[in-house]
Backbone bond lengths (Angstrom), bond angles and torsions (degrees), N, CA, C in turn:
res aa  C-N    CA-C-N  psi(-1)  N-CA   C-N-CA  omega(-1)  CA-C   N-CA-C  phi
1 M - - - 1.446 - - 1.525 108.49 -
2 P 1.310 116.99 104.13 1.458 119.03 -179.09 1.528 111.95 -67.94
3 I 1.323 115.83 143.47 1.447 121.92 178.77 1.522 107.79 -110.01
4 D 1.328 116.23 140.54 1.474 117.64 -177.38 1.535 111.28 -92.55
5 R 1.318 115.23 170.44 1.451 122.39 -175.84 1.546 111.77 -62.03
6 N 1.340 116.74 -35.32 1.464 119.70 178.91 1.516 111.36 -63.55
7 A 1.325 117.55 -38.23 1.472 120.66 178.56 1.523 110.12 -66.91
8 V 1.333 117.45 -39.54 1.466 121.03 177.65 1.533 109.58 -62.45
9 D 1.311 116.56 -45.03 1.466 120.85 179.46 1.535 110.55 -62.73
10 H 1.347 117.00 -39.67 1.456 121.25 178.95 1.535 111.00 -64.11
11 V 1.319 117.68 -45.79 1.464 122.00 178.98 1.535 109.86 -63.69
12 A 1.302 117.68 -41.96 1.457 121.73 178.62 1.520 110.44 -63.76
13 R 1.300 117.17 -39.04 1.471 120.22 178.38 1.525 110.62 -67.08
14 L 1.341 117.93 -41.25 1.464 121.34 177.81 1.529 111.38 -63.17
15 A 1.331 115.81 -37.65 1.460 120.89 -179.58 1.547 111.31 -86.15
16 R 1.296 115.96 0.81 1.469 121.89 -179.47 1.540 111.24 56.39
17 L 1.322 114.51 47.53 1.470 121.16 179.06 1.514 109.02 -106.90
18 D 1.306 115.98 137.18 1.464 120.91 175.77 1.540 105.30 -103.72
19 L 1.304 117.06 96.66 1.463 122.09 -175.59 1.517 111.38 -93.03
20 S 1.325 115.01 140.25 1.466 119.39 172.77 1.532 108.32 -76.72
21 E 1.311 115.97 173.75 1.475 120.21 -179.62 1.527 111.07 -64.10
22 D 1.351 117.04 -39.35 1.473 120.82 177.42 1.539 110.98 -64.94
23 E 1.325 115.69 -40.18 1.467 119.57 179.25 1.527 111.26 -66.75
24 R 1.315 116.53 -37.22 1.473 119.99 177.65 1.512 110.96 -62.34
25 S 1.331 115.62 -43.08 1.471 119.57 179.32 1.521 110.55 -63.78
26 R 1.336 115.73 -44.66 1.459 119.83 -179.26 1.542 110.55 -64.68
27 M 1.338 116.97 -42.30 1.459 120.95 179.47 1.530 111.48 -64.16
28 Q 1.317 116.80 -34.37 1.454 120.68 178.16 1.523 110.26 -61.23
29 V 1.331 116.07 -44.90 1.473 121.46 178.11 1.520 110.75 -66.46
30 E 1.341 117.15 -46.51 1.476 120.99 -176.11 1.532 111.48 -67.84
31 L 1.341 118.12 -42.41 1.453 119.65 178.56 1.523 111.80 -67.07
32 S 1.310 118.08 -34.20 1.467 121.17 175.38 1.532 109.97 -63.60
33 A 1.332 116.65 -41.62 1.474 120.32 179.06 1.529 110.66 -65.52
34 I 1.324 117.33 -39.08 1.469 119.95 177.71 1.525 110.77 -64.41
35 L 1.331 117.04 -43.86 1.442 120.04 -179.91 1.539 111.32 -66.23
36 D 1.330 117.25 -37.25 1.470 120.61 175.68 1.517 111.10 -61.83
37 H 1.318 116.45 -41.53 1.467 120.63 178.34 1.525 110.01 -64.36
38 A 1.319 118.43 -44.49 1.466 121.68 178.52 1.521 110.91 -62.72
39 E 1.321 117.37 -36.08 1.453 121.86 178.20 1.521 111.17 -64.85
40 R 1.351 116.82 -39.82 1.471 120.82 178.09 1.520 110.46 -65.81
41 I 1.320 117.09 -37.16 1.479 120.78 178.70 1.517 109.06 -67.78
42 Q 1.324 117.61 -41.69 1.469 121.31 179.29 1.520 111.49 -61.83
43 A 1.318 117.65 -29.41 1.468 122.17 -177.34 1.530 112.16 -75.67
44 L 1.315 118.15 -14.25 1.473 120.48 -178.79 1.513 110.65 -68.12
45 E 1.328 115.63 143.90 1.476 122.33 177.51 1.511 108.05 -88.63
46 L 1.345 116.77 102.81 1.451 121.19 -174.15 1.528 112.48 -120.49
47 D 1.328 117.49 15.01 1.454 121.11 -176.99 1.528 112.88 -62.73
48 D 1.335 118.86 -31.20 1.457 121.99 -177.20 1.513 113.00 -86.27
49 L 1.320 117.89 -3.99 1.480 120.69 -178.54 1.500 110.64 -91.96
50 E 1.333 116.23 137.39 1.454 121.68 177.52 1.530 109.03 -79.27
51 P 1.318 119.17 134.70 1.465 120.51 178.66 1.532 110.96 -63.93
52 T 1.312 115.54 142.37 1.462 120.74 177.75 1.515 109.06 -135.17
53 S 1.337 115.09 159.06 1.468 118.85 176.03 1.510 111.11 -96.78
54 H 1.369 117.26 -14.65 1.445 122.16 -179.56 1.524 109.09 -136.13
55 P 1.327 117.62 146.94 1.467 120.42 -178.76 1.525 112.97 -71.34
56 V 1.323 118.00 -23.61 1.461 122.09 178.65 1.542 108.34 -130.15
57 P 1.322 117.66 151.06 1.476 118.54 178.34 1.516 111.72 -62.13
58 L 1.332 116.48 142.24 1.455 121.72 179.53 1.530 109.68 -106.15
59 R 1.339 114.42 143.93 1.466 120.64 175.33 1.519 106.75 -136.24
60 N 1.304 116.17 142.15 1.456 119.27 173.30 1.514 108.85 -77.00
61 M 1.307 117.45 124.76 1.444 122.41 178.69 1.522 107.50 -97.67
62 M 1.320 116.57 88.54 1.451 120.17 -176.11 1.534 109.31 -115.99
63 R 1.304 114.38 139.88 1.454 119.73 176.77 1.528 108.48 -88.96
64 P 1.313 116.14 160.82 1.464 117.63 176.25 1.515 110.88 -64.09
65 D 1.313 116.39 144.26 1.464 122.42 -179.50 1.519 107.91 -83.27
66 E 1.334 116.17 97.27 1.444 121.19 -177.63 1.538 109.93 -120.93
67 V 1.311 115.38 140.98 1.468 120.66 177.69 1.517 108.40 -74.75
68 T 1.329 116.59 128.65 1.466 122.12 177.58 1.519 108.96 -131.27
69 P 1.301 117.21 158.27 1.472 118.75 179.48 1.537 110.90 -65.15
70 S 1.317 115.92 143.79 1.468 120.39 177.45 1.519 109.34 -118.98
71 L 1.307 116.11 179.59 1.452 121.58 -178.67 1.516 110.72 -69.89
72 S 1.307 115.12 144.56 1.476 118.81 172.09 1.521 107.90 -76.85
73 Q 1.308 116.45 167.14 1.464 120.46 179.96 1.525 110.49 -60.36
74 Q 1.320 117.88 -40.40 1.442 120.81 -179.84 1.532 111.48 -66.28
75 E 1.333 116.89 -40.05 1.474 119.72 178.35 1.529 110.97 -66.33
76 A 1.317 116.80 -38.95 1.459 120.37 -179.75 1.522 111.09 -65.56
77 L 1.322 117.47 -35.34 1.452 121.60 -177.29 1.531 113.18 -91.82
78 A 1.338 117.85 -2.07 1.456 121.81 -174.87 1.531 113.19 -56.00
79 N 1.321 118.47 -40.56 1.472 121.11 -176.98 1.528 112.62 -104.90
80 A 1.302 117.29 11.59 1.471 120.28 179.82 1.524 109.36 -68.01
81 P 1.347 117.79 135.53 1.455 119.98 178.71 1.523 111.29 -63.61
82 S 1.338 116.23 -28.88 1.449 119.27 -179.11 1.525 108.21 -156.44
83 E 1.343 116.46 138.65 1.466 120.41 177.71 1.510 109.80 -141.65
84 E 1.319 114.90 153.27 1.461 120.52 -178.68 1.515 108.96 -147.88
85 D 1.305 117.44 127.65 1.464 122.69 179.39 1.533 113.25 53.91
86 G 1.348 116.73 38.47 1.460 120.36 177.80 1.517 114.87 76.96
87 R 1.332 117.42 16.68 1.475 121.91 179.56 1.518 109.51 -130.58
88 F 1.338 115.84 158.91 1.460 120.51 173.35 1.523 108.15 -66.59
89 K 1.315 116.84 135.04 1.467 121.68 176.11 1.517 107.26 -104.75
90 V 1.336 114.79 125.47 1.473 119.87 -178.82 1.524 108.17 -123.65
91 P 1.326 117.29 158.79 1.461 120.03 179.69 1.548 109.83 -64.61
92 R 1.303 116.70 145.37 1.460 122.33 177.94 1.544 108.44 -70.97
93 I 1.323 116.46 131.92 1.476 119.26 179.90 1.528 111.08 -117.62
94 I 1.316 117.56 -13.24 1.462 120.62 179.50 1.530 107.74 -105.71
95 E 1.315 114.42 125.78 1.455 119.57 -178.87 1.532 109.94 -80.38
96 D 1.321 116.44 150.05 1.458 120.80 175.78 1.521 109.40 -67.25
97 A 1.329 116.38 141.27 1.471 120.78 -178.65 1.506 111.35 -80.71
């Protein structure tokens, strides 16, 4: 479905785009190709297909919630560049008011 220059100008105006003459010509070709593609999709017979939100079935891949040992405080702070009173020490980023 070919699109004319007036339609390209209208779309550009709606999108608030200032297109050059070369861009207008290119957009005319590209928008025509997009509309042709949409037309081919519309021509497909899809009445027997059930609507879906995803192209493939989704499943939650969850592991069992099991208690496992975690790092001790000393192990967690072992590679910290700086620590104070058993906590990570980071540079102050908020100035006093």
